[in-house]
N, CA, C, O and CB atoms as a CASP TS submission, in Angstrom:
PFRMAT TS
TARGET T0000
AUTHOR 0000-0000-0000
METHOD Language model
MODEL 1
PARENT N/A
ATOM      1  N   UNK     1      -5.296 -12.740   8.105  1.00  0.00           N
ATOM      2  CA  UNK     1      -4.955 -11.377   8.466  1.00  0.00           C
ATOM      3  C   UNK     1      -6.180 -10.485   8.232  1.00  0.00           C
ATOM      4  O   UNK     1      -6.829 -10.556   7.189  1.00  0.00           O
ATOM      5  CB  UNK     1      -3.725 -10.874   7.647  1.00  0.00           C
ATOM      6  N   UNK     2      -6.470  -9.664   9.204  1.00  0.00           N
ATOM      7  CA  UNK     2      -7.599  -8.744   9.080  1.00  0.00           C
ATOM      8  C   UNK     2      -7.179  -7.514   8.285  1.00  0.00           C
ATOM      9  O   UNK     2      -6.158  -6.890   8.575  1.00  0.00           O
ATOM     10  CB  UNK     2      -8.130  -8.334  10.474  1.00  0.00           C
ATOM     11  N   UNK     3      -7.978  -7.175   7.283  1.00  0.00           N
ATOM     12  CA  UNK     3      -7.748  -5.981   6.472  1.00  0.00           C
ATOM     13  C   UNK     3      -8.834  -4.970   6.831  1.00  0.00           C
ATOM     14  O   UNK     3     -10.023  -5.265   6.707  1.00  0.00           O
ATOM     15  CB  UNK     3      -7.757  -6.314   4.925  1.00  0.00           C
ATOM     16  N   UNK     4      -8.429  -3.777   7.276  1.00  0.00           N
ATOM     17  CA  UNK     4      -9.393  -2.770   7.692  1.00  0.00           C
ATOM     18  C   UNK     4      -9.879  -1.901   6.535  1.00  0.00           C
ATOM     19  O   UNK     4     -11.001  -1.396   6.556  1.00  0.00           O
ATOM     20  CB  UNK     4      -8.789  -1.899   8.756  1.00  0.00           C
ATOM     21  N   UNK     5      -9.029  -1.734   5.532  1.00  0.00           N
ATOM     22  CA  UNK     5      -9.400  -0.887   4.400  1.00  0.00           C
ATOM     23  C   UNK     5      -8.717  -1.412   3.153  1.00  0.00           C
ATOM     24  O   UNK     5      -7.578  -1.875   3.216  1.00  0.00           O
ATOM     25  CB  UNK     5      -9.018   0.599   4.654  1.00  0.00           C
ATOM     26  N   UNK     6      -9.405  -1.345   2.016  1.00  0.00           N
ATOM     27  CA  UNK     6      -8.827  -1.778   0.741  1.00  0.00           C
ATOM     28  C   UNK     6      -8.790  -0.613  -0.213  1.00  0.00           C
ATOM     29  O   UNK     6      -9.684   0.233  -0.219  1.00  0.00           O
ATOM     30  CB  UNK     6      -9.625  -2.949   0.130  1.00  0.00           C
ATOM     31  N   UNK     7      -7.741  -0.574  -1.026  1.00  0.00           N
ATOM     32  CA  UNK     7      -7.567   0.495  -2.000  1.00  0.00           C
ATOM     33  C   UNK     7      -7.219  -0.134  -3.342  1.00  0.00           C
ATOM     34  O   UNK     7      -6.245  -0.877  -3.454  1.00  0.00           O
ATOM     35  CB  UNK     7      -6.462   1.503  -1.547  1.00  0.00           C
ATOM     36  N   UNK     8      -8.019   0.168  -4.355  1.00  0.00           N
ATOM     37  CA  UNK     8      -7.768  -0.335  -5.702  1.00  0.00           C
ATOM     38  C   UNK     8      -7.027   0.742  -6.485  1.00  0.00           C
ATOM     39  O   UNK     8      -7.609   1.761  -6.860  1.00  0.00           O
ATOM     40  CB  UNK     8      -9.100  -0.737  -6.418  1.00  0.00           C
ATOM     41  N   UNK     9      -5.744   0.510  -6.728  1.00  0.00           N
ATOM     42  CA  UNK     9      -4.919   1.465  -7.468  1.00  0.00           C
ATOM     43  C   UNK     9      -4.512   0.894  -8.824  1.00  0.00           C
ATOM     44  O   UNK     9      -3.504   1.305  -9.399  1.00  0.00           O
ATOM     45  CB  UNK     9      -3.669   1.839  -6.654  1.00  0.00           C
ATOM     46  N   UNK    10      -5.299  -0.053  -9.331  1.00  0.00           N
ATOM     47  CA  UNK    10      -5.001  -0.648 -10.635  1.00  0.00           C
ATOM     48  C   UNK    10      -5.087   0.423 -11.721  1.00  0.00           C
ATOM     49  O   UNK    10      -5.989   1.261 -11.718  1.00  0.00           O
ATOM     50  CB  UNK    10      -5.975  -1.818 -10.944  1.00  0.00           C
ATOM     51  N   UNK    11      -4.138   0.378 -12.642  1.00  0.00           N
ATOM     52  CA  UNK    11      -4.137   1.319 -13.757  1.00  0.00           C
ATOM     53  C   UNK    11      -3.478   2.651 -13.445  1.00  0.00           C
ATOM     54  O   UNK    11      -3.303   3.481 -14.337  1.00  0.00           O
ATOM     55  CB  UNK    11      -5.528   1.560 -14.198  1.00  0.00           C
ATOM     56  N   UNK    12      -3.110   2.864 -12.185  1.00  0.00           N
ATOM     57  CA  UNK    12      -2.458   4.119 -11.796  1.00  0.00           C
ATOM     58  C   UNK    12      -0.951   3.931 -11.792  1.00  0.00           C
ATOM     59  O   UNK    12      -0.444   2.901 -11.347  1.00  0.00           O
ATOM     60  CB  UNK    12      -2.947   4.593 -10.403  1.00  0.00           C
ATOM     61  N   UNK    13      -0.239   4.930 -12.290  1.00  0.00           N
ATOM     62  CA  UNK    13       1.222   4.869 -12.302  1.00  0.00           C
ATOM     63  C   UNK    13       1.795   5.741 -11.194  1.00  0.00           C
ATOM     64  O   UNK    13       1.120   6.615 -10.650  1.00  0.00           O
ATOM     65  CB  UNK    13       1.775   5.311 -13.671  1.00  0.00           C
ATOM     66  N   UNK    14       3.054   5.481 -10.876  1.00  0.00           N
ATOM     67  CA  UNK    14       3.794   6.231  -9.873  1.00  0.00           C
ATOM     68  C   UNK    14       3.631   7.736 -10.133  1.00  0.00           C
ATOM     69  O   UNK    14       3.737   8.156 -11.285  1.00  0.00           O
ATOM     70  CB  UNK    14       5.296   5.828  -9.884  1.00  0.00           C
ATOM     71  N   UNK    15       3.385   8.534  -9.143  1.00  0.00           N
ATOM     72  CA  UNK    15       3.316   8.228  -7.700  1.00  0.00           C
ATOM     73  C   UNK    15       1.897   8.053  -7.175  1.00  0.00           C
ATOM     74  O   UNK    15       1.701   8.051  -5.959  1.00  0.00           O
ATOM     75  CB  UNK    15       3.990   9.321  -6.920  1.00  0.00           C
ATOM     76  N   UNK    16       0.910   7.907  -8.037  1.00  0.00           N
ATOM     77  CA  UNK    16      -0.487   7.884  -7.577  1.00  0.00           C
ATOM     78  C   UNK    16      -0.819   6.770  -6.583  1.00  0.00           C
ATOM     79  O   UNK    16      -1.531   7.047  -5.618  1.00  0.00           O
ATOM     80  CB  UNK    16      -1.387   7.754  -8.756  1.00  0.00           C
ATOM     81  N   UNK    17      -0.349   5.521  -6.752  1.00  0.00           N
ATOM     82  CA  UNK    17      -0.672   4.516  -5.725  1.00  0.00           C
ATOM     83  C   UNK    17      -0.174   4.913  -4.329  1.00  0.00           C
ATOM     84  O   UNK    17      -0.865   4.696  -3.334  1.00  0.00           O
ATOM     85  CB  UNK    17      -0.069   3.169  -6.112  1.00  0.00           C
ATOM     86  N   UNK    18       1.023   5.494  -4.265  1.00  0.00           N
ATOM     87  CA  UNK    18       1.570   5.927  -2.974  1.00  0.00           C
ATOM     88  C   UNK    18       0.760   7.086  -2.408  1.00  0.00           C
ATOM     89  O   UNK    18       0.442   7.096  -1.218  1.00  0.00           O
ATOM     90  CB  UNK    18       3.047   6.336  -3.120  1.00  0.00           C
ATOM     91  N   UNK    19       0.424   8.061  -3.245  1.00  0.00           N
ATOM     92  CA  UNK    19      -0.345   9.214  -2.776  1.00  0.00           C
ATOM     93  C   UNK    19      -1.706   8.787  -2.248  1.00  0.00           C
ATOM     94  O   UNK    19      -2.157   9.287  -1.218  1.00  0.00           O
ATOM     95  CB  UNK    19      -0.518  10.235  -3.900  1.00  0.00           C
ATOM     96  N   UNK    20      -2.357   7.874  -2.939  1.00  0.00           N
ATOM     97  CA  UNK    20      -3.665   7.384  -2.482  1.00  0.00           C
ATOM     98  C   UNK    20      -3.522   6.587  -1.186  1.00  0.00           C
ATOM     99  O   UNK    20      -4.372   6.683  -0.301  1.00  0.00           O
ATOM    100  CB  UNK    20      -4.329   6.511  -3.572  1.00  0.00           C
ATOM    101  N   UNK    21      -2.454   5.804  -1.071  1.00  0.00           N
ATOM    102  CA  UNK    21      -2.205   5.046   0.157  1.00  0.00           C
ATOM    103  C   UNK    21      -1.929   5.991   1.319  1.00  0.00           C
ATOM    104  O   UNK    21      -2.409   5.770   2.430  1.00  0.00           O
ATOM    105  CB  UNK    21      -1.023   4.076  -0.033  1.00  0.00           C
ATOM    106  N   UNK    22      -1.164   7.036   1.066  1.00  0.00           N
ATOM    107  CA  UNK    22      -0.846   8.009   2.113  1.00  0.00           C
ATOM    108  C   UNK    22      -2.116   8.654   2.646  1.00  0.00           C
ATOM    109  O   UNK    22      -2.290   8.806   3.855  1.00  0.00           O
ATOM    110  CB  UNK    22       0.113   9.085   1.581  1.00  0.00           C
ATOM    111  N   UNK    23      -3.004   9.034   1.725  1.00  0.00           N
ATOM    112  CA  UNK    23      -4.269   9.650   2.126  1.00  0.00           C
ATOM    113  C   UNK    23      -5.127   8.665   2.911  1.00  0.00           C
ATOM    114  O   UNK    23      -5.707   9.027   3.934  1.00  0.00           O
ATOM    115  CB  UNK    23      -5.036  10.154   0.895  1.00  0.00           C
ATOM    116  N   UNK    24      -5.211   7.422   2.440  1.00  0.00           N
ATOM    117  CA  UNK    24      -6.009   6.405   3.131  1.00  0.00           C
ATOM    118  C   UNK    24      -5.467   6.139   4.534  1.00  0.00           C
ATOM    119  O   UNK    24      -6.238   6.032   5.488  1.00  0.00           O
ATOM    120  CB  UNK    24      -6.029   5.100   2.321  1.00  0.00           C
ATOM    121  N   UNK    25      -4.148   6.033   4.661  1.00  0.00           N
ATOM    122  CA  UNK    25      -3.535   5.782   5.971  1.00  0.00           C
ATOM    123  C   UNK    25      -3.783   6.935   6.939  1.00  0.00           C
ATOM    124  O   UNK    25      -3.938   6.714   8.140  1.00  0.00           O
ATOM    125  CB  UNK    25      -2.032   5.550   5.815  1.00  0.00           C
ATOM    126  N   UNK    26      -3.820   8.149   6.430  1.00  0.00           N
ATOM    127  CA  UNK    26      -4.025   9.308   7.311  1.00  0.00           C
ATOM    128  C   UNK    26      -5.422   9.303   7.929  1.00  0.00           C
ATOM    129  O   UNK    26      -5.641   9.918   8.973  1.00  0.00           O
ATOM    130  CB  UNK    26      -3.807  10.612   6.534  1.00  0.00           C
ATOM    131  N   UNK    27      -6.366   8.614   7.290  1.00  0.00           N
ATOM    132  CA  UNK    27      -7.729   8.521   7.804  1.00  0.00           C
ATOM    133  C   UNK    27      -7.930   7.309   8.715  1.00  0.00           C
ATOM    134  O   UNK    27      -9.024   7.093   9.237  1.00  0.00           O
ATOM    135  CB  UNK    27      -8.709   8.460   6.651  1.00  0.00           C
ATOM    136  N   UNK    28      -6.881   6.529   8.901  1.00  0.00           N
ATOM    137  CA  UNK    28      -6.990   5.300   9.683  1.00  0.00           C
ATOM    138  C   UNK    28      -6.376   5.485  11.064  1.00  0.00           C
ATOM    139  O   UNK    28      -5.617   6.424  11.301  1.00  0.00           O
ATOM    140  CB  UNK    28      -6.310   4.133   8.954  1.00  0.00           C
ATOM    141  N   UNK    29      -6.720   4.569  11.972  1.00  0.00           N
ATOM    142  CA  UNK    29      -6.171   4.612  13.322  1.00  0.00           C
ATOM    143  C   UNK    29      -4.934   3.727  13.406  1.00  0.00           C
ATOM    144  O   UNK    29      -4.750   2.812  12.604  1.00  0.00           O
ATOM    145  CB  UNK    29      -7.226   4.169  14.357  1.00  0.00           C
ATOM    146  N   UNK    30      -4.097   4.016  14.385  1.00  0.00           N
ATOM    147  CA  UNK    30      -2.876   3.250  14.596  1.00  0.00           C
ATOM    148  C   UNK    30      -3.193   1.763  14.737  1.00  0.00           C
ATOM    149  O   UNK    30      -4.105   1.379  15.470  1.00  0.00           O
ATOM    150  CB  UNK    30      -2.131   3.758  15.838  1.00  0.00           C
ATOM    151  N   UNK    31      -2.431   0.936  14.030  1.00  0.00           N
ATOM    152  CA  UNK    31      -2.603  -0.511  14.099  1.00  0.00           C
ATOM    153  C   UNK    31      -3.523  -1.080  13.041  1.00  0.00           C
ATOM    154  O   UNK    31      -3.539  -2.292  12.830  1.00  0.00           O
ATOM    155  CB  UNK    31      -3.117  -0.882  15.430  1.00  0.00           C
ATOM    156  N   UNK    32      -4.294  -0.232  12.369  1.00  0.00           N
ATOM    157  CA  UNK    32      -5.181  -0.725  11.321  1.00  0.00           C
ATOM    158  C   UNK    32      -4.371  -1.065  10.076  1.00  0.00           C
ATOM    159  O   UNK    32      -3.276  -0.539   9.875  1.00  0.00           O
ATOM    160  CB  UNK    32      -6.274   0.317  10.990  1.00  0.00           C
ATOM    161  N   UNK    33      -4.918  -1.950   9.241  1.00  0.00           N
ATOM    162  CA  UNK    33      -4.198  -2.393   8.055  1.00  0.00           C
ATOM    163  C   UNK    33      -4.893  -1.941   6.776  1.00  0.00           C
ATOM    164  O   UNK    33      -6.119  -1.881   6.686  1.00  0.00           O
ATOM    165  CB  UNK    33      -4.054  -3.906   8.062  1.00  0.00           C
ATOM    166  N   UNK    34      -4.056  -1.627   5.795  1.00  0.00           N
ATOM    167  CA  UNK    34      -4.501  -1.170   4.483  1.00  0.00           C
ATOM    168  C   UNK    34      -3.957  -2.125   3.430  1.00  0.00           C
ATOM    169  O   UNK    34      -2.764  -2.425   3.412  1.00  0.00           O
ATOM    170  CB  UNK    34      -4.036   0.295   4.204  1.00  0.00           C
ATOM    171  N   UNK    35      -4.839  -2.601   2.551  1.00  0.00           N
ATOM    172  CA  UNK    35      -4.427  -3.468   1.440  1.00  0.00           C
ATOM    173  C   UNK    35      -4.560  -2.659   0.159  1.00  0.00           C
ATOM    174  O   UNK    35      -5.633  -2.144  -0.155  1.00  0.00           O
ATOM    175  CB  UNK    35      -5.291  -4.793   1.375  1.00  0.00           C
ATOM    176  N   UNK    36      -3.454  -2.552  -0.578  1.00  0.00           N
ATOM    177  CA  UNK    36      -3.428  -1.804  -1.835  1.00  0.00           C
ATOM    178  C   UNK    36      -3.154  -2.783  -2.974  1.00  0.00           C
ATOM    179  O   UNK    36      -2.218  -3.579  -2.910  1.00  0.00           O
ATOM    180  CB  UNK    36      -2.349  -0.667  -1.800  1.00  0.00           C
ATOM    181  N   UNK    37      -3.987  -2.713  -4.019  1.00  0.00           N
ATOM    182  CA  UNK    37      -3.776  -3.533  -5.206  1.00  0.00           C
ATOM    183  C   UNK    37      -3.398  -2.592  -6.345  1.00  0.00           C
ATOM    184  O   UNK    37      -4.176  -1.712  -6.713  1.00  0.00           O
ATOM    185  CB  UNK    37      -5.056  -4.387  -5.560  1.00  0.00           C
ATOM    186  N   UNK    38      -2.214  -2.779  -6.898  1.00  0.00           N
ATOM    187  CA  UNK    38      -1.703  -1.914  -7.965  1.00  0.00           C
ATOM    188  C   UNK    38      -1.273  -2.769  -9.148  1.00  0.00           C
ATOM    189  O   UNK    38      -1.060  -3.974  -9.014  1.00  0.00           O
ATOM    190  CB  UNK    38      -0.518  -1.046  -7.459  1.00  0.00           C
ATOM    191  N   UNK    39      -1.146  -2.130 -10.312  1.00  0.00           N
ATOM    192  CA  UNK    39      -0.652  -2.831 -11.498  1.00  0.00           C
ATOM    193  C   UNK    39       0.697  -2.279 -11.947  1.00  0.00           C
ATOM    194  O   UNK    39       1.288  -2.789 -12.899  1.00  0.00           O
ATOM    195  CB  UNK    39      -1.665  -2.723 -12.639  1.00  0.00           C
ATOM    196  N   UNK    40       1.180  -1.258 -11.282  1.00  0.00           N
ATOM    197  CA  UNK    40       2.465  -0.636 -11.614  1.00  0.00           C
ATOM    198  C   UNK    40       3.595  -1.427 -10.954  1.00  0.00           C
ATOM    199  O   UNK    40       3.669  -1.500  -9.728  1.00  0.00           O
ATOM    200  CB  UNK    40       2.497   0.859 -11.157  1.00  0.00           C
ATOM    201  N   UNK    41       4.475  -2.020 -11.767  1.00  0.00           N
ATOM    202  CA  UNK    41       5.582  -2.819 -11.220  1.00  0.00           C
ATOM    203  C   UNK    41       6.475  -1.996 -10.306  1.00  0.00           C
ATOM    204  O   UNK    41       7.072  -2.535  -9.374  1.00  0.00           O
ATOM    205  CB  UNK    41       6.416  -3.412 -12.350  1.00  0.00           C
ATOM    206  N   UNK    42       6.572  -0.698 -10.562  1.00  0.00           N
ATOM    207  CA  UNK    42       7.387   0.179  -9.721  1.00  0.00           C
ATOM    208  C   UNK    42       6.829   0.349  -8.315  1.00  0.00           C
ATOM    209  O   UNK    42       7.522   0.837  -7.422  1.00  0.00           O
ATOM    210  CB  UNK    42       7.518   1.526 -10.370  1.00  0.00           C
ATOM    211  N   UNK    43       5.573  -0.054  -8.117  1.00  0.00           N
ATOM    212  CA  UNK    43       4.968   0.109  -6.793  1.00  0.00           C
ATOM    213  C   UNK    43       5.659  -0.762  -5.749  1.00  0.00           C
ATOM    214  O   UNK    43       5.604  -0.450  -4.559  1.00  0.00           O
ATOM    215  CB  UNK    43       3.479  -0.230  -6.847  1.00  0.00           C
ATOM    216  N   UNK    44       6.306  -1.842  -6.166  1.00  0.00           N
ATOM    217  CA  UNK    44       6.999  -2.717  -5.211  1.00  0.00           C
ATOM    218  C   UNK    44       8.084  -1.935  -4.483  1.00  0.00           C
ATOM    219  O   UNK    44       8.110  -1.916  -3.253  1.00  0.00           O
ATOM    220  CB  UNK    44       7.611  -3.947  -5.931  1.00  0.00           C
ATOM    221  N   UNK    45       8.965  -1.301  -5.214  1.00  0.00           N
ATOM    222  CA  UNK    45      10.035  -0.530  -4.560  1.00  0.00           C
ATOM    223  C   UNK    45       9.491   0.756  -3.940  1.00  0.00           C
ATOM    224  O   UNK    45      10.001   1.216  -2.919  1.00  0.00           O
ATOM    225  CB  UNK    45      11.150  -0.194  -5.569  1.00  0.00           C
ATOM    226  N   UNK    46       8.452   1.341  -4.556  1.00  0.00           N
ATOM    227  CA  UNK    46       7.861   2.559  -4.009  1.00  0.00           C
ATOM    228  C   UNK    46       7.289   2.324  -2.614  1.00  0.00           C
ATOM    229  O   UNK    46       7.494   3.139  -1.714  1.00  0.00           O
ATOM    230  CB  UNK    46       6.768   3.079  -4.940  1.00  0.00           C
ATOM    231  N   UNK    47       6.571   1.210  -2.430  1.00  0.00           N
ATOM    232  CA  UNK    47       5.987   0.934  -1.116  1.00  0.00           C
ATOM    233  C   UNK    47       7.056   0.581  -0.088  1.00  0.00           C
ATOM    234  O   UNK    47       6.887   0.861   1.099  1.00  0.00           O
ATOM    235  CB  UNK    47       4.973  -0.200  -1.219  1.00  0.00           C
ATOM    236  N   UNK    48       8.153  -0.031  -0.529  1.00  0.00           N
ATOM    237  CA  UNK    48       9.249  -0.308   0.399  1.00  0.00           C
ATOM    238  C   UNK    48       9.853   1.003   0.899  1.00  0.00           C
ATOM    239  O   UNK    48      10.093   1.162   2.096  1.00  0.00           O
ATOM    240  CB  UNK    48      10.335  -1.180  -0.279  1.00  0.00           C
ATOM    241  N   UNK    49      10.095   1.931  -0.009  1.00  0.00           N
ATOM    242  CA  UNK    49      10.666   3.226   0.363  1.00  0.00           C
ATOM    243  C   UNK    49       9.679   4.019   1.219  1.00  0.00           C
ATOM    244  O   UNK    49      10.075   4.651   2.198  1.00  0.00           O
ATOM    245  CB  UNK    49      11.050   4.031  -0.897  1.00  0.00           C
ATOM    246  N   UNK    50       8.402   3.989   0.856  1.00  0.00           N
ATOM    247  CA  UNK    50       7.365   4.703   1.597  1.00  0.00           C
ATOM    248  C   UNK    50       7.289   4.193   3.032  1.00  0.00           C
ATOM    249  O   UNK    50       7.134   4.978   3.967  1.00  0.00           O
ATOM    250  CB  UNK    50       6.000   4.549   0.903  1.00  0.00           C
ATOM    251  N   UNK    51       7.397   2.899   3.201  1.00  0.00           N
ATOM    252  CA  UNK    51       7.360   2.298   4.533  1.00  0.00           C
ATOM    253  C   UNK    51       8.535   2.792   5.385  1.00  0.00           C
ATOM    254  O   UNK    51       8.353   3.152   6.548  1.00  0.00           O
ATOM    255  CB  UNK    51       7.386   0.760   4.428  1.00  0.00           C
ATOM    256  N   UNK    52       9.719   2.808   4.811  1.00  0.00           N
ATOM    257  CA  UNK    52      10.908   3.267   5.547  1.00  0.00           C
ATOM    258  C   UNK    52      10.805   4.742   5.904  1.00  0.00           C
ATOM    259  O   UNK    52      11.190   5.142   7.003  1.00  0.00           O
ATOM    260  CB  UNK    52      12.177   3.022   4.721  1.00  0.00           C
ATOM    261  N   UNK    53      10.290   5.552   4.988  1.00  0.00           N
ATOM    262  CA  UNK    53      10.202   6.998   5.211  1.00  0.00           C
ATOM    263  C   UNK    53       9.156   7.367   6.252  1.00  0.00           C
ATOM    264  O   UNK    53       9.345   8.315   7.014  1.00  0.00           O
ATOM    265  CB  UNK    53       9.887   7.702   3.912  1.00  0.00           C
ATOM    266  N   UNK    54       8.047   6.619   6.289  1.00  0.00           N
ATOM    267  CA  UNK    54       6.926   7.012   7.143  1.00  0.00           C
ATOM    268  C   UNK    54       6.834   6.232   8.447  1.00  0.00           C
ATOM    269  O   UNK    54       6.159   6.674   9.376  1.00  0.00           O
ATOM    270  CB  UNK    54       5.651   6.850   6.392  1.00  0.00           C
ATOM    271  N   UNK    55       7.494   5.090   8.538  1.00  0.00           N
ATOM    272  CA  UNK    55       7.403   4.277   9.745  1.00  0.00           C
ATOM    273  C   UNK    55       6.189   3.363   9.778  1.00  0.00           C
ATOM    274  O   UNK    55       5.977   2.657  10.764  1.00  0.00           O
ATOM    275  CB  UNK    55       7.379   5.162  10.939  1.00  0.00           C
ATOM    276  N   UNK    56       5.386   3.364   8.712  1.00  0.00           N
ATOM    277  CA  UNK    56       4.276   2.415   8.608  1.00  0.00           C
ATOM    278  C   UNK    56       4.859   1.063   8.200  1.00  0.00           C
ATOM    279  O   UNK    56       5.716   0.993   7.319  1.00  0.00           O
ATOM    280  CB  UNK    56       3.186   2.907   7.572  1.00  0.00           C
ATOM    281  N   UNK    57       4.394  -0.006   8.839  1.00  0.00           N
ATOM    282  CA  UNK    57       4.940  -1.339   8.565  1.00  0.00           C
ATOM    283  C   UNK    57       4.407  -1.886   7.244  1.00  0.00           C
ATOM    284  O   UNK    57       3.205  -1.846   6.981  1.00  0.00           O
ATOM    285  CB  UNK    57       4.600  -2.305   9.711  1.00  0.00           C
ATOM    286  N   UNK    58       5.310  -2.392   6.427  1.00  0.00           N
ATOM    287  CA  UNK    58       4.942  -3.090   5.200  1.00  0.00           C
ATOM    288  C   UNK    58       4.903  -4.575   5.553  1.00  0.00           C
ATOM    289  O   UNK    58       5.946  -5.215   5.690  1.00  0.00           O
ATOM    290  CB  UNK    58       5.958  -2.787   4.010  1.00  0.00           C
ATOM    291  N   UNK    59       3.699  -5.114   5.698  1.00  0.00           N
ATOM    292  CA  UNK    59       3.534  -6.483   6.192  1.00  0.00           C
ATOM    293  C   UNK    59       3.647  -7.530   5.096  1.00  0.00           C
ATOM    294  O   UNK    59       4.229  -8.595   5.303  1.00  0.00           O
ATOM    295  CB  UNK    59       2.203  -6.622   6.874  1.00  0.00           C
ATOM    296  N   UNK    60       3.086  -7.223   3.923  1.00  0.00           N
ATOM    297  CA  UNK    60       3.027  -8.201   2.836  1.00  0.00           C
ATOM    298  C   UNK    60       3.247  -7.490   1.509  1.00  0.00           C
ATOM    299  O   UNK    60       2.735  -6.393   1.284  1.00  0.00           O
ATOM    300  CB  UNK    60       1.667  -8.957   2.834  1.00  0.00           C
ATOM    301  N   UNK    61       4.008  -8.124   0.643  1.00  0.00           N
ATOM    302  CA  UNK    61       4.096  -7.730  -0.764  1.00  0.00           C
ATOM    303  C   UNK    61       4.049  -9.018  -1.559  1.00  0.00           C
ATOM    304  O   UNK    61       4.853  -9.924  -1.342  1.00  0.00           O
ATOM    305  CB  UNK    61       5.410  -6.890  -1.079  1.00  0.00           C
ATOM    306  N   UNK    62       3.092  -9.097  -2.489  1.00  0.00           N
ATOM    307  CA  UNK    62       3.028 -10.286  -3.320  1.00  0.00           C
ATOM    308  C   UNK    62       2.497  -9.910  -4.695  1.00  0.00           C
ATOM    309  O   UNK    62       1.805  -8.908  -4.874  1.00  0.00           O
ATOM    310  CB  UNK    62       2.143 -11.371  -2.667  1.00  0.00           C
ATOM    311  N   UNK    63       2.848 -10.752  -5.653  1.00  0.00           N
ATOM    312  CA  UNK    63       2.388 -10.562  -7.016  1.00  0.00           C
ATOM    313  C   UNK    63       1.403 -11.677  -7.337  1.00  0.00           C
ATOM    314  O   UNK    63       1.704 -12.858  -7.164  1.00  0.00           O
ATOM    315  CB  UNK    63       3.579 -10.547  -8.024  1.00  0.00           C
ATOM    316  N   UNK    64       0.218 -11.284  -7.811  1.00  0.00           N
ATOM    317  CA  UNK    64      -0.805 -12.245  -8.202  1.00  0.00           C
ATOM    318  C   UNK    64      -1.232 -11.870  -9.612  1.00  0.00           C
ATOM    319  O   UNK    64      -1.978 -10.911  -9.813  1.00  0.00           O
ATOM    320  CB  UNK    64      -2.030 -12.250  -7.200  1.00  0.00           C
ATOM    321  N   UNK    65      -0.755 -12.634 -10.582  1.00  0.00           N
ATOM    322  CA  UNK    65      -1.026 -12.298 -11.974  1.00  0.00           C
ATOM    323  C   UNK    65      -0.397 -10.955 -12.313  1.00  0.00           C
ATOM    324  O   UNK    65       0.811 -10.776 -12.160  1.00  0.00           O
ATOM    325  CB  UNK    65      -2.544 -12.269 -12.248  1.00  0.00           C
ATOM    326  N   UNK    66      -1.213 -10.010 -12.772  1.00  0.00           N
ATOM    327  CA  UNK    66      -0.714  -8.675 -13.125  1.00  0.00           C
ATOM    328  C   UNK    66      -0.823  -7.700 -11.960  1.00  0.00           C
ATOM    329  O   UNK    66      -0.464  -6.530 -12.092  1.00  0.00           O
ATOM    330  CB  UNK    66      -1.478  -8.128 -14.325  1.00  0.00           C
ATOM    331  N   UNK    67      -1.327  -8.184 -10.798  1.00  0.00           N
ATOM    332  CA  UNK    67      -1.535  -7.317  -9.639  1.00  0.00           C
ATOM    333  C   UNK    67      -0.382  -7.416  -8.648  1.00  0.00           C
ATOM    334  O   UNK    67       0.165  -8.492  -8.404  1.00  0.00           O
ATOM    335  CB  UNK    67      -2.843  -7.668  -8.947  1.00  0.00           C
ATOM    336  N   UNK    68      -0.034  -6.274  -8.090  1.00  0.00           N
ATOM    337  CA  UNK    68       0.953  -6.190  -7.013  1.00  0.00           C
ATOM    338  C   UNK    68       0.180  -5.810  -5.758  1.00  0.00           C
ATOM    339  O   UNK    68      -0.458  -4.759  -5.707  1.00  0.00           O
ATOM    340  CB  UNK    68       2.107  -5.142  -7.335  1.00  0.00           C
ATOM    341  N   UNK    69       0.241  -6.670  -4.749  1.00  0.00           N
ATOM    342  CA  UNK    69      -0.529  -6.460  -3.525  1.00  0.00           C
ATOM    343  C   UNK    69       0.412  -6.054  -2.404  1.00  0.00           C
ATOM    344  O   UNK    69       1.439  -6.688  -2.162  1.00  0.00           O
ATOM    345  CB  UNK    69      -1.322  -7.734  -3.138  1.00  0.00           C
ATOM    346  N   UNK    70       0.030  -4.976  -1.727  1.00  0.00           N
ATOM    347  CA  UNK    70       0.815  -4.434  -0.628  1.00  0.00           C
ATOM    348  C   UNK    70      -0.108  -4.305   0.578  1.00  0.00           C
ATOM    349  O   UNK    70      -1.207  -3.762   0.465  1.00  0.00           O
ATOM    350  CB  UNK    70       1.462  -3.053  -1.006  1.00  0.00           C
ATOM    351  N   UNK    71       0.333  -4.800   1.727  1.00  0.00           N
ATOM    352  CA  UNK    71      -0.445  -4.639   2.956  1.00  0.00           C
ATOM    353  C   UNK    71       0.420  -3.875   3.947  1.00  0.00           C
ATOM    354  O   UNK    71       1.542  -4.272   4.260  1.00  0.00           O
ATOM    355  CB  UNK    71      -0.901  -6.030   3.545  1.00  0.00           C
ATOM    356  N   UNK    72      -0.134  -2.761   4.432  1.00  0.00           N
ATOM    357  CA  UNK    72       0.587  -1.903   5.366  1.00  0.00           C
ATOM    358  C   UNK    72      -0.194  -1.770   6.668  1.00  0.00           C
ATOM    359  O   UNK    72      -1.424  -1.811   6.677  1.00  0.00           O
ATOM    360  CB  UNK    72       0.840  -0.516   4.745  1.00  0.00           C
ATOM    361  N   UNK    73       0.545  -1.610   7.774  1.00  0.00           N
ATOM    362  CA  UNK    73      -0.070  -1.349   9.074  1.00  0.00           C
ATOM    363  C   UNK    73       0.252   0.098   9.468  1.00  0.00           C
ATOM    364  O   UNK    73       1.407   0.525   9.457  1.00  0.00           O
ATOM    365  CB  UNK    73       0.444  -2.367  10.165  1.00  0.00           C
ATOM    366  N   UNK    74      -0.795   0.827   9.811  1.00  0.00           N
ATOM    367  CA  UNK    74      -0.638   2.229  10.206  1.00  0.00           C
ATOM    368  C   UNK    74       0.167   2.311  11.492  1.00  0.00           C
ATOM    369  O   UNK    74      -0.089   1.570  12.441  1.00  0.00           O
ATOM    370  CB  UNK    74      -2.017   2.914  10.385  1.00  0.00           C
ATOM    371  N   UNK    75       1.134   3.205  11.521  1.00  0.00           N
ATOM    372  CA  UNK    75       1.977   3.341  12.721  1.00  0.00           C
ATOM    373  C   UNK    75       1.210   3.989  13.842  1.00  0.00           C
ATOM    374  O   UNK    75       1.753   4.185  14.929  1.00  0.00           O
ATOM    375  CB  UNK    75       3.235   4.154  12.418  1.00  0.00           C
TER
END
């Protein structure tokens, strides 16, 4: 999968990973993908809700060690 932009949100708590992702997505073109790496366990449900609210596709969510990885496609 091609990743167009990466965002390191490790160490940030809710709602900062979402706010940073929102800002990053606003600078991207439709169809581009954003990979966010967070350490906040709450980011899993936050990104699911964010995807539903904004219409951006949540393509991948996975946990790797202490990291929560989210990949979104800009609508």
